[in-house]
N, C-alpha and C positions, 0 to 999 in steps of 0.2 A: 134491511139488510145492509150490512156494511160492505161496500166495493172492496173487491180483492186488490192488494197493492201490487205494482210492478216490482220486478227485481230490485230496480233502480231506487225505486220509493222506500223500500225495505230496507235497503242499505243504507240510505241516508237518516232513516229514523234509528236504525241499529248504531250507527255511528254516533249519534247524538246523546243516545242512551249511555254508550260505553264512554264517551268525553265526559259525561257529567258523574260518570262513576269513577274518573279519575285513571282510567286505563291510558297507557303511553302512547300508544299507536291506534287510535279507535278506528279509523277509515281501513287500516290494513286488516285488521282482526274481523272488522264486519265482512269485508271481502272474502277472506279465509273462511270464515264460519258459515258464509252462504254458499260458498262452493262445495263444503261438507256437507252442509243440508240438503242440497241439491243433488249431491253425489255427482259432482264433475270436477273437472281440473280447473284451480283457480284462474288459469289464464283465460278460461272460457265464460267466466261470470259476464264480462262485457257483451256477449252474444245473447245471453237472456236476459239483460237488463230492461229492455221493453216489454218483456212479458210477464204476464201477470203470474203471481206465484200460486201454484196448488195449494189447497188446504193444508194437506199434508206436509208439505215443505216448508210452509209458512209457520206452522206448529212447532215443526222441529227447529227451524231457525229462531224463534222466539224462545225456546228452552235453551238453546245454545247462548245466545246474548244475554239470556238470565243469569247463566252460571257465569259468562264472562264478566258481566256486571259486579259480580260478587267475588272476582278475582281468580276463578278458577283458572289455571294456565290454559293458554290455547293448546300446546301439547296434550294435556290431559282430555280436552274435549276432542281432540282428534284421534288420541290413542298412540300416537307416534310423534318422532323429531328427527329431522335430519342431521347426520354428523359424518364429517368426511365424505360426502357424496352418498351415503347410504342411510336409509329409513330404520330407523329401532324403534320398537315397541316400548312405551314407556306409561307409568301410572304413577299414582300418589305414593308407591312403594318404594320408588327408585329415584334418585336425582335426575333431573333433566340434563341430556347432554347439552354442553355448551361449545360455542365456536373457540374459545379461548383454549378449551382441552385440545384442540387440534395441534397446539404449540408441543405438547407433549409425544402426540403421535409422531410429528415431522423429527422431532429429536430422537426417538426411539428407532425410527427408520433410517435414520443417517448411517446406521452400523448394521452389519448382519447379526442375526439372533437365532437360536434353534428352540428353546425353551424358555417360555414367559411365565411369569406368576404375576397376576394382577390382584392387588390386596384392596378390599373394599369395592369389588367389581360392580355393584349395584345394577343397571341395565346391561353391564357387559360390553358396552360402546368401545371402551379402550381395548380390551383384550381381542374382541371379535375384529375389530378392525384392523388390529396387527396381524392376526391370523390371516385374515382375508388379503391382506397386502403381501405377506410373506407366505406363500403356499407350501411351504417347506417346513414352517415351524409348527410347534404344537405349545399349548399352554394350560396353565391352571389358573381359575378365578376363584377368590374367597370372598366370601361376604356373611357377615353374623345374621344377617337378615334372611328367613327362610323365603320370603316372598320375593325378595331380590334375587335370590337364587334360581327361582322359578322364572323370574322375568329373563333373567341373563340366558338360561337354558333355551327360553323360547327363541331369544335373538339368535343364538348360536345355530339353531335348527332354521331360523328364517333366512341365514345369510351362509347356509351349507358348510360350517365349520366344525359340526358337532362331533364329527370324527376325530378331531384334533384338539378338543379342549374337554377339560374335566371342570365343573363347577361344585365347589364344596361349601358347605356351612361351616366357617372356622372364624374364631375370634383373632384377627390378625394371622400370625404363623402357627398358632396353637396346634391345627390339623394338618399342617403342611409338611411333606416329606420331600427328600430329594434336594436337587441343586438346580440353580437356574443360570443361564447367562444374561437375563433381563428381568428385573423387578421394576413394576409399575405400579402407582396408587395416586389416585386423587382422593385423600382422605377427608375426614371433617376438619376444616381449618378456620371455622369463623369462632370468634371468642365469644364467650356468653355475654359480654357487655356490648358486642357488635348485633347480636341477634335483633334487637328492636330497630335496627337502622335497615334491615332487609325490607323488599317489597312484601307485601302481602300474598303474591303469587309464591314467594319462596318461603316466606315464614310461617304461611298458613297451610300451605298445600304440598309441600315437598316433605321427607322424611327427617326429622329433626336430628335423629343419629348420623345422618349423612350430611349434615351442615355443621355441628359444633359438638367439640368435646365437653362442654359445659364448664370449660375453664380457661385458659390462656390461648387456646387455638393451637397449642404445640404439642399437645398430648399424644396424639397419633404418631408424630414424628419421633418422639422420643420411644415409642413401642417398635416403630419400624428401624430406626437406626440402632436399637439394641440388638435387635434378632438379624438384621439383614445379613451381616457377613458371614453368618452360620449356614446360609442360603445361597449365597453367590459363589460361582467358580472364580478361580483367579483371572482378573481382568474383566469380569461381569460388571455390568452397569445397574445402577439404580437411578430411577426417574420419577419425581414427585412432583406433583401440582402444588402451587401454594398460594396464598394471598399475596398481594403486591408488597406488603410490608415485612414479610417474615423469610425473604431470602438469606439475610445474613446468619439469622438464628438457625435456620435448618441445615445450612451448610456447614455451620459449627457444630452440630450435633453429630453430623456424618463424620467430620473429621475426627471429632473425639472418639468415633467408633472405630477408627482405624481405616475408614475409607479415605481415597486419594483422589486428586484431580476433579475436585469439586468446582462447580460452574454453576451459575445463575444465568438462566435463559429468559429473555423478555418475550412477550407476546406482541401481537402486530400493533397494539396501542403502545408500545415500549413500556409496558409494566412487567416487573417481575413475576414470572409465572410458574417456571419450572427450576428444580435444583437438580443437577446431575452429579453423581459420584461414582466412584469406579472401586473395585474390590483391587487390591495390591497383586 
């Protein structure tokens, strides 16, 4: 009979396995996944380190590490991801919320707004965060994916903003009615030629339609720029996340559509991350 491993031994073995698979931070992932398998907070892993793992936890841990070794994202294994201090349910049907998108949140919150439209809402993390931070505001989230709409609706309920949010299946502005003082979007901006450069976690496990327009990466911005003025009130703002090389191109699209006061906002790593424009 094989002796049971302690939690510490299991983590060491898992870390080696993940490192061999090319995982970027194997020790961190091994720790987080052990906590998930043991159903404890990650901060408590040190406390169970000397203890032998029960067969049930050991099996669950082995399955999680096997999936992580084939580059299934940690967030998909946990079923959630933190964004702007809140936990959001995620799956392979939606783009993983990312810290750099918080740049868009900060910019949006820098001025008042009452009615916000989120195009390509995905998990709903942008829209729901904005409504959670601005309890007087309401909003609409639109996504072409039915699965994403369901995920966003579930997150709206989880964060208790469902009474102030409407989630619609829509191809950009197709099913949208009314006017807004704020439009936000994190559209697919990776060009087809850049797709192969993405990590396996992103390329193989996140929805392709949320990553690329199968073209030059600017297709979504052309759609958005062409129609946004019809849905913005005078003085209303539009903020979109961009790839770090796309700032000038997206700003030019907005200017050509008649929007004014365009500005490119960097993220915490000083890379261009958000383009802001305003309705005259």
